C-alpha positions in Angstrom: 25.3 -51.1 49.8 25.1 -49.6 46.2 24.9 -52.0 43.3 27.3 -51.5 40.5 25.9 -51.3 37.1 28.5 -53.6 35.6 27.4 -56.7 37.5 24.1 -58.5 37.3 21.8 -58.6 40.4 20.4 -61.9 41.6 16.6 -61.9 42.1 13.7 -64.1 41.8 10.8 -63.9 39.4 7.5 -63.4 41.2 4.0 -64.5 40.1 2.1 -61.6 38.5 -1.2 -60.5 40.0 -4.1 -59.8 37.7 -5.1 -56.0 37.7 -7.9 -54.7 35.5 -7.0 -51.6 33.1 -8.8 -50.8 29.8 -5.6 -49.2 28.5 -3.9 -52.5 28.1 -6.1 -54.3 25.6 -5.9 -58.0 25.6 -3.0 -58.4 28.0 -5.2 -59.6 30.9 -7.0 -62.1 28.8 -3.7 -63.6 27.5 -1.5 -63.5 30.5 -2.7 -66.7 31.9 -1.0 -68.7 29.3 2.3 -67.0 30.4 2.4 -67.9 34.0 1.5 -71.6 33.5 4.1 -74.4 34.3 6.9 -74.3 31.9 6.4 -76.6 28.8 8.1 -79.7 28.3 10.5 -78.2 25.6 11.4 -74.6 25.3 13.6 -72.6 22.9 16.2 -70.0 24.2 18.6 -67.8 22.6 21.9 -67.5 24.3 24.0 -64.5 23.5 27.7 -64.1 24.5 29.4 -60.7 25.7 30.6 -60.1 22.2 27.3 -60.6 20.4 27.4 -64.4 19.1 24.1 -65.9 19.5 23.1 -69.7 19.6 19.4 -70.8 19.6 18.9 -74.1 21.4 15.9 -76.3 22.5 15.6 -77.0 26.2 14.3 -80.2 27.9 12.5 -79.8 31.1 15.4 -81.1 33.0 18.1 -79.0 31.6 19.8 -76.3 33.6 22.4 -73.5 33.4 25.2 -76.0 33.3 23.6 -77.6 30.4 23.2 -74.5 28.5 26.9 -73.5 29.0 28.2 -76.9 28.0 26.2 -76.8 24.6 27.5 -73.2 24.0 30.9 -74.3 24.7 30.7 -77.4 22.3 28.9 -75.3 19.5 31.0 -72.2 19.7 34.1 -73.0 21.6 33.3 -70.5 24.1 35.1 -70.7 27.6 32.4 -71.0 30.1 34.3 -72.0 33.5 34.6 -68.7 34.8 31.3 -67.2 33.5 27.6 -66.8 34.5 24.3 -67.2 32.6 22.3 -64.1 33.3 18.6 -63.1 32.5 18.0 -59.4 33.4 18.6 -59.1 37.0 18.8 -62.9 37.7 21.9 -65.1 37.8 20.8 -68.5 36.7 23.1 -70.6 38.9 21.1 -73.9 38.0 17.3 -73.7 37.8 15.9 -72.5 34.3 12.0 -73.3 35.3 11.3 -69.6 35.5 12.6 -68.8 32.0 10.0 -68.3 29.3 10.0 -69.7 25.9 11.9 -67.7 23.3 13.8 -65.9 26.0 17.2 -64.1 25.3 19.9 -65.2 27.8 23.4 -63.5 28.3 26.6 -65.4 29.1 29.0 -62.9 31.1 32.3 -63.3 32.4 32.5 -63.0 36.3 34.0 -59.6 37.3 37.3 -60.8 38.7 37.8 -62.6 35.2 37.0 -59.6 33.0 39.9 -57.6 31.6 39.3 -54.0 30.3 41.9 -54.8 27.5 39.9 -57.7 26.2 36.1 -57.2 26.5 35.1 -60.1 24.2 34.2 -63.3 25.9 33.1 -65.2 22.9 35.0 -66.0 19.7 35.0 -63.8 16.7 36.1 -64.5 13.0 36.6 -68.1 12.1 34.7 -69.6 15.0 31.5 -67.7 13.9 31.0 -70.3 11.2 28.8 -72.5 13.5 25.3 -72.0 12.3 22.3 -71.3 14.6 19.6 -74.0 14.4 16.6 -71.6 14.6 14.7 -69.9 11.8 15.8 -67.0 9.8 14.0 -64.4 11.8 12.2 -65.3 15.2 10.2 -62.8 17.2 11.2 -63.2 20.8 8.1 -62.9 22.8 4.5 -64.0 22.6 3.2 -64.0 19.0 -0.3 -62.6 19.9 1.4 -59.4 21.4 3.1 -58.6 18.2 0.6 -59.4 15.6 1.4 -56.3 13.6 5.1 -57.3 13.6 4.5 -61.0 12.3 3.3 -59.9 8.9 6.5 -57.6 8.6 8.7 -60.6 9.5 7.1 -62.7 6.7 7.7 -59.9 4.3 11.4 -59.8 5.2 11.8 -63.5 5.1 10.3 -63.7 1.7 12.5 -61.0 0.5 15.7 -62.4 1.9 14.9 -65.7 0.3 14.4 -64.0 -3.0 17.9 -62.3 -2.8 16.8 -58.8 -1.8 19.7 -57.5 0.4 19.2 -55.1 3.4 20.8 -51.8 3.2 23.2 -50.5 6.0 22.3 -47.1 7.5 25.2 -44.7 7.6 23.8 -42.2 10.0 24.0 -42.5 13.8 26.5 -44.0 16.3 25.4 -47.6 16.0 24.8 -50.4 13.4 21.4 -50.2 11.8 19.9 -51.7 8.7 17.0 -51.1 6.3 15.4 -54.5 5.6 13.2 -54.5 2.4 10.3 -56.4 1.0 10.0 -58.4 -2.3 9.4 -55.0 -4.0 12.7 -53.6 -2.8 10.9 -51.2 -0.5 12.3 -50.5 3.0 9.8 -51.9 5.5 11.7 -52.2 8.6 14.9 -51.1 10.6 17.0 -53.6 12.3 19.4 -52.7 15.0 21.6 -55.5 16.3 22.3 -55.2 20.1 26.0 -56.1 19.6 26.3 -53.2 17.3 25.4 -50.5 19.6 27.7 -47.6 20.5 30.5 -49.1 22.6 29.4 -52.6 21.8 31.8 -55.3 20.6 30.7 -55.4 17.0 29.9 -51.7 16.5 30.7 -50.9 12.8 31.6 -47.3 13.3 34.5 -47.6 15.6 32.9 -47.0 19.0 34.1 -49.9 20.8 35.4 -50.7 24.2 32.5 -52.4 26.1 31.2 -55.9 26.7 27.5 -56.5 26.4 25.9 -55.6 30.0 28.4 -53.0 31.0 27.5 -49.2 31.2 27.0 -47.6 27.9 26.7 -44.0 26.6 24.5 -43.5 29.7 25.7 -45.0 32.7 22.2 -46.3 33.6 21.6 -47.9 30.1 23.9 -51.0 29.7 25.6 -51.9 26.3 23.2 -54.3 24.5 20.0 -53.3 26.4 18.6 -50.5 24.3 16.9 -53.0 22.1 14.3 -54.2 24.7 13.7 -50.6 25.6 12.6 -49.9 22.2 10.0 -52.7 22.5 9.1 -51.4 26.0 8.2 -48.0 24.6 5.9 -49.6 21.9 4.3 -51.8 24.5 3.7 -48.8 26.8 2.1 -46.9 24.0 -1.4 -48.0 25.0 -4.0 -47.5 22.2 -1.3 -46.3 20.0 -1.7 -42.9 21.6 1.7 -41.5 20.9 2.2 -43.3 17.4 5.0 -45.3 18.3 5.7 -47.7 15.3 5.4 -51.3 15.8 8.4 -52.8 17.4 9.7 -56.3 18.5 12.8 -58.0 19.8 14.0 -60.6 17.3 16.7 -63.1 16.6 17.8 -62.6 13.0 20.5 -64.4 10.8 22.2 -62.5 7.9 25.6 -61.9 6.3 25.0 -58.3 6.3 25.7 -57.9 9.9 29.0 -56.6 11.2 31.5 -58.7 13.1 34.8 -57.3 14.2 37.7 -59.7 14.0 39.3 -58.4 17.2 38.7 -55.9 20.1 40.5 -53.3 17.9 37.6 -53.4 15.6 39.3 -55.1 12.5 36.5 -56.0 9.8 36.3 -59.6 8.7 36.6 -60.4 5.1 34.3 -63.0 3.3 31.4 -62.3 5.7 29.3 -65.4 6.6 25.8 -65.5 7.9 25.6 -64.8 11.7 22.7 -64.7 14.0 22.1 -61.6 16.2 19.6 -60.4 18.9 18.1 -57.2 17.5 15.2 -54.7 17.8 13.0 -54.6 14.7 10.8 -51.5 14.1 8.4 -50.9 11.2 9.7 -48.3 8.8 7.4 -45.4 8.5 7.7 -43.2 5.2 8.0 -39.7 6.0 9.0 -36.4 4.6 11.7 -35.2 7.1 12.4 -35.2 10.7 11.8 -32.2 13.2 15.3 -30.9 12.9 14.4 -30.0 9.4 11.1 -28.3 10.1 9.9 -25.6 12.3 7.9 -26.8 15.4 5.2 -24.1 14.9 3.2 -26.3 12.4 3.1 -29.4 14.7 -0.4 -30.2 16.2 -0.7 -29.6 19.9 -2.2 -33.1 20.3 0.7 -34.8 18.8 3.3 -32.9 20.9 1.2 -33.6 24.0 0.8 -37.4 23.3 4.6 -37.8 22.6 5.4 -35.8 25.7 3.1 -37.9 27.9 5.0 -41.0 26.7 8.4 -39.5 27.3 7.5 -38.5 30.8 6.4 -42.0 31.7 9.2 -43.6 30.2 11.9 -41.0 31.4 13.2 -40.5 27.9 16.7 -39.3 28.1 17.2 -38.7 24.5 14.1 -37.0 22.8 15.9 -34.9 20.2 14.3 -33.4 17.1 16.1 -36.1 15.0 14.0 -38.9 16.5 10.6 -37.2 15.7 9.7 -38.0 12.2 7.4 -35.7 10.3 4.8 -36.8 7.8 2.2 -34.8 5.8 -0.9 -36.5 4.9 -3.5 -34.4 3.0 -2.2 -31.3 4.6 -2.3 -32.7 8.1 1.2 -33.0 9.9 1.8 -36.3 11.8 4.6 -36.8 14.2 6.1 -40.2 14.6 8.3 -40.9 17.7 11.3 -43.4 17.3 14.5 -44.4 18.9 13.5 -45.2 22.4 16.7 -47.2 23.4 17.6 -44.7 26.1 14.6 -44.7 27.9 13.7 -46.4 31.3 17.2 -45.9 32.8 18.3 -47.8 36.0 18.5 -44.5 37.8 17.3 -41.0 37.3 19.4 -39.1 34.9 19.0 -35.8 33.1 16.3 -36.4 30.6 16.3 -34.6 27.2 12.8 -33.3 26.0 13.2 -31.4 22.6 9.5 -30.3 23.0 10.2 -28.7 26.4 10.3 -25.0 25.0 7.8 -25.4 22.2 4.7 -23.5 22.6 2.5 -26.4 22.3 4.0 -27.8 25.4 2.6 -24.9 27.6 -1.1 -25.4 26.4 -3.3 -27.1 28.9 -4.1 -30.7 28.6 -7.4 -31.5 27.0 -10.0 -33.6 28.7 -9.3 -36.6 26.5 -5.5 -36.4 27.7 -6.3 -36.1 31.2 -8.6 -39.1 31.0 -5.8 -41.1 29.4 -3.4 -39.9 31.9 -5.7 -40.8 34.7 -6.4 -44.4 33.4 -2.6 -45.1 33.5 -1.7 -47.8 36.1 2.0 -47.8 36.7 1.8 -51.1 38.8 0.0 -52.8 36.0 2.3 -51.5 33.4 5.2 -52.8 35.4 3.7 -56.2 35.7 2.9 -56.2 32.1 6.6 -55.5 31.1 7.7 -58.3 33.5 5.7 -60.8 31.5 6.3 -59.4 28.1 10.1 -58.5 28.6 11.2 -60.6 31.5 14.7 -59.5 31.0 14.0 -55.9 31.9 15.6 -54.9 35.3 13.7 -54.1 38.3 15.5 -50.6 38.6 13.9 -49.8 35.3 10.5 -50.7 36.3 10.7 -48.6 39.3 11.7 -45.5 37.3 8.6 -46.2 35.1 6.3 -46.4 38.3 7.9 -43.3 39.9 7.6 -41.2 36.7 4.0 -42.4 35.9 2.9 -41.3 39.3 4.7 -38.1 38.9 2.8 -37.5 35.6 -0.7 -38.4 37.0 -0.5 -36.3 40.0 1.1 -33.3 38.3 -1.7 -33.3 35.4 -4.4 -33.6 38.0 -2.7 -30.8 40.0 -3.1 -28.7 36.8 0.5 -28.3 35.6 1.2 -28.1 31.9 3.5 -30.6 29.9 6.3 -28.0 30.0 6.0 -27.6 33.7 6.3 -31.4 34.2 9.2 -31.7 31.8 11.0 -28.8 33.6 10.5 -30.3 37.0 12.2 -33.5 35.6 15.1 -31.7 34.0 18.4 -30.7 35.6 19.6 -27.1 35.3 23.1 -25.9 34.6 24.7 -23.4 36.8 27.7 -22.4 35.0 29.1 -25.7 33.8 27.8 -27.6 36.6 24.5 -29.5 36.6 22.2 -29.6 39.8 19.5 -32.1 40.7 16.2 -31.7 39.0 13.1 -30.8 41.2 12.1 -34.4 40.8 15.5 -35.6 42.0 15.5 -33.1 44.9 12.0 -34.5 45.8 13.4 -38.0 45.9 16.3 -37.0 48.0 14.0 -35.5 50.6 12.0 -38.7 50.7 14.9 -40.9 51.3 16.3 -38.4 53.9 12.8 -38.6 55.8 12.8 -42.3 55.7 16.4 -42.6 56.8 16.0 -40.2 59.6 12.7 -42.1 60.8 14.6 -45.4 60.8 17.6 -43.9 62.4 15.3 -42.4 65.2 13.5 -45.8 65.6 16.9 -47.6 66.1 18.2 -45.0 68.6 15.0 -45.4 70.6 15.2 -49.1 70.6 18.8 -48.9 71.8 18.0 -46.5 74.6 15.1 -48.6 75.7 17.4 -51.4 76.9 17.3 -52.2 80.5 20.8 -53.9 80.6 23.8 -51.9 80.1 25.5 -54.9 78.8 22.8 -55.4 76.3 23.0 -51.8 75.3 26.7 -52.0 74.6 26.3 -55.1 72.7 23.6 -53.5 70.6 25.7 -50.5 70.0 28.5 -52.5 68.6 26.2 -54.2 66.3 24.9 -51.0 65.1 28.3 -49.5 64.3 29.7 -49.3 61.7 27.8 -51.4 59.2 24.3 -50.4 60.0 25.2 -46.7 60.1 26.9 -47.1 56.7 23.8 -48.9 55.3 21.5 -46.0 56.6 23.9 -43.6 55.1 23.8 -45.3 51.7 20.0 -45.4 51.7 19.5 -41.8 52.7 19.3 -38.7 50.7 23.1 -38.9 50.3 22.6 -41.5 47.6 23.8 -39.0 45.2 26.8 -40.0 43.3 29.4 -37.7 42.1 31.8 -39.0 39.3 34.9 -37.4 37.8 36.3 -38.3 34.3 38.2 -41.2 35.8 35.0 -42.7 37.4 35.8 -41.9 40.9 32.8 -42.1 43.2 33.3 -41.3 46.9 29.7 -42.2 48.0 29.0 -45.5 46.3 30.0 -49.0 47.8 30.3 -47.6 51.3 30.1 -51.1 52.9 33.5 -52.7 53.4 35.3 -49.4 52.5 37.6 -47.5 55.1 36.6 -43.8 54.8 39.5 -41.4 55.3 39.2 -38.0 56.8 38.8 -36.1 53.6 36.0 -38.4 52.5 34.1 -37.9 55.9 34.5 -34.3 55.3 32.8 -34.6 51.9 30.1 -36.7 53.2 29.2 -34.2 56.0 29.2 -31.5 53.3 26.6 -33.2 51.2 24.5 -34.1 54.3 24.3 -30.4 55.0 23.4 -29.6 51.4 20.5 -32.1 51.4 19.1 -31.0 54.9 15.7 -29.9 53.7 13.6 -28.8 50.6 13.6 -25.2 52.2 17.3 -25.1 52.0 17.8 -27.0 48.7 14.7 -25.6 47.2 12.0 -26.7 45.0 12.0 -23.7 42.7 15.1 -22.3 44.6 18.0 -24.4 43.5 21.4 -23.4 44.7 24.9 -24.7 43.7 25.0 -28.5 44.5 28.8 -28.5 44.1 29.4 -26.0 46.7 31.4 -27.9 49.1 34.1 -30.2 47.8 32.6 -31.9 44.7 35.4 -33.2 42.5 36.0 -30.7 39.6 36.1 -31.5 36.1 35.7 -30.0 32.8 32.1 -30.5 31.3 31.8 -30.0 27.6 28.4 -28.8 26.6 26.9 -29.2 23.1 23.6 -28.8 21.3 20.7 -31.2 21.3 21.2 -32.2 17.8 24.0 -32.6 15.4 26.2 -30.4 17.4 28.8 -32.6 18.8 31.2 -35.3 17.7 31.1 -38.8 18.7 34.1 -38.5 21.0 32.3 -36.0 23.1 29.1 -38.1 23.4 31.0 -41.3 24.3 33.1 -39.4 27.0 30.3 -37.5 28.6 29.9 -37.9 32.3 26.4 -38.1 33.6 26.0 -38.0 37.3 23.4 -40.1 39.3 21.9 -38.3 42.1 19.1 -40.9 42.9 18.9 -44.6 42.5 16.2 -47.0 43.6 17.8 -50.4 43.1 19.1 -50.7 46.5 15.6 -50.7 48.2 13.8 -53.8 49.0 10.1 -54.2 48.3 8.9 -52.8 51.5 11.2 -49.8 51.5 10.2 -49.1 47.8 6.5 -49.1 48.9 7.1 -46.9 51.6 9.1 -44.6 49.5 6.1 -44.2 47.0 3.9 -43.5 49.9 5.8 -40.6 51.0 6.8 -39.4 47.6 3.0 -39.0 46.9 2.6 -37.1 50.3 5.3 -34.5 49.1 4.0 -34.0 45.6 1.1 -31.5 46.1 3.4 -29.1 48.2 6.1 -29.5 45.6 3.7 -28.5 42.8 2.4 -25.7 44.7 6.1 -24.4 45.3 6.9 -24.8 41.7 4.0 -22.8 40.5 4.6 -20.0 43.0 8.1 -19.9 42.1 7.4 -19.6 38.4 5.0 -16.8 38.6 6.5 -13.8 36.9 9.7 -15.6 36.0 11.0 -16.6 32.7 11.6 -20.3 31.9 15.0 -21.2 32.8 17.3 -22.0 29.9 18.5 -25.7 29.7 21.4 -27.4 28.0 20.9 -31.0 27.0 23.3 -34.1 26.5 21.5 -35.8 23.8 23.0 -39.0 22.5 21.6 -39.4 19.0 21.7 -43.0 17.8 
C-alpha cells in the first residue's frame, strides 16, 4: 500500500553497526557515545505545525504525553487530537530513543486537519511565552559541528551588543544575514517555518502546515533545513566545498510570524524561537548565473557534480553556485541544498549537465574518492547525526551512490551520469529517466518472481478445498499489494492531485481505472520496449492530460508557476521492507552494466538530447 507524503510513518530506531571508512573522519570514534543508554536528563525542542518552538528538559521517566501536556500549558496549544513525531516515527509514548537536542514536531491527525486552517499552534499574542533554552543552540553533537560552534559564538556576541540581522529579499523563503560584532555578515539563517508554503513565510507563499508536501512533492514543508545539513555532512573531506552548516534553535525578534493563515503581519514583534538551518556566509564575487561557465575549473565542476549525483539534487541551478576569485583562481561554492535527498525519485536539475567540463573524464583522484564512498555507512551516519531524516531519503542516497560508483567504474562521464538520471520532455510531457526506467524494471522482475512463486505454491496444493481457500486469501488484497509493489509504482498526477495508482488497498477500482492499469502494465513490459536509450511516449494510453508550463532554470518564472508546478513520481521506495530493499539493490546492481552499455551505444553519433528543467530557486 502506498504511503502518503502528508502523514508520518511509524518505524523503530535500529542500532547502528560500525563500518570503517576513511572518508568519514572522526565519525567512528565518536559514535559510541551516541548509541549509549539515554542520559538521565535530556533537552528537546518541540515545534508545532505553524512553527512555534518550545525547548524543554526531559527526565528519564517522561513520555510523549508529558511533552504534549507541557506544550499545552506553555503555549495553550490543543494537543488532544495530535501526534508527536520524529521523522518517520510516531512517538506514542516511549521517548527513550530520542537523542539530546532533538527537534520534535507536533502534528494534527489527518482527520482533524482542515485545508482552510493549516495552523495548529497559536500565533500573535500567544507567542509571548519565552523559550527556556539559550539564544542559539546547535541541534546535534557539538564535536560534529566544531567549525560552526565558533560561528555561533560570534553571532551571540553580536546580538547581545545590538547588532541586528538583515532580512534577505531574494528567494521565495525567509532568510537572514546574521552578523558579527564588526557588522560583517558571517552566516545565513533560514527558519524552517518560513520556507515557501510554510505558515510563517514572509513573502506570501502560504498554504501548508509543516510536514505536508512542499514545492516538491517528495520534500515536505519544514524539512529543507536538515537536508542542508545532510549535504554538508556528506561532503567528506570538504571535497565539494560545501560551507559549514548546522541545524539550530535560535531566538530573535527579526523573524516573521504571520498573525493568521492569510499571512497578516504582526505589529510590535516579540522575540520568538525557531528551528532553522545556519550556514557560514562565504564572501564571493558573483554567482554562476552572472558569469560564463568556460572559466570554471574542471575539478570544481566534477566535485560539485559528484555530490549532486549522490544526494539527487533536484535544484542545482546557477544561482546556488557562488563564484569567488582568489589570486586569479576561480573557486566554486555550492549552497542551497534544501531540495536534495527527496523521498522518491523526481526530475533532478543539474545546471552543469551541458557544461563542457562535465564531458571530461574523471581523474584518478576523483575515481578513488568515488570508489571509497560507502552508501550504507553514509546512511547510518545520517541516522545518528540527523535522526529525524526519513528512511525514504536514505534509500535515495544509497541508490544514487551505488549508481554513481558503478557508472564511474564503467567509464561514464559526469554528463552521462547526469543525463541518465534526468527526465526528458517529449512535447510538453516528461518521461521517466533511464535511472527510473531501470528501477521500474527491477520492481517488475521482483514482482513477477514473487507472483510466480505464489502461483506455484497454490498449484502444488493436494487438497482442492485448501487450494480454493488459498485462492480466496490471495485475492484481492495480495494481488493489489503485488501490483502496488511492481513496476506500476508510477504515479500520474493531474493538477487537482488525482492519483489513479496510489493507495490501491481498500479502493474499489472501476472499469476505466482497470483499463488504465492494464495500459501502464503493457508500457513497462521490458527494457527492450521501454528502452534504455530508446524512450518512447510514456503517456500513450490514457494518462490524464494537463497543461504543463515550462520555464527556464534560473530566474525565468514567477513564484506562482513554481508553486503550482506538478512533478510526477514514477518510482518510490518507501513501501519496501528491509528484505525487499536489499533484494531490490541486488537486482539493481545486476542490471547496471547492461544499462550502461546500452546507454553508451545509443549515444554514439547522437547529439545530447535537450532538457528543460523545473528548478525552484529558494
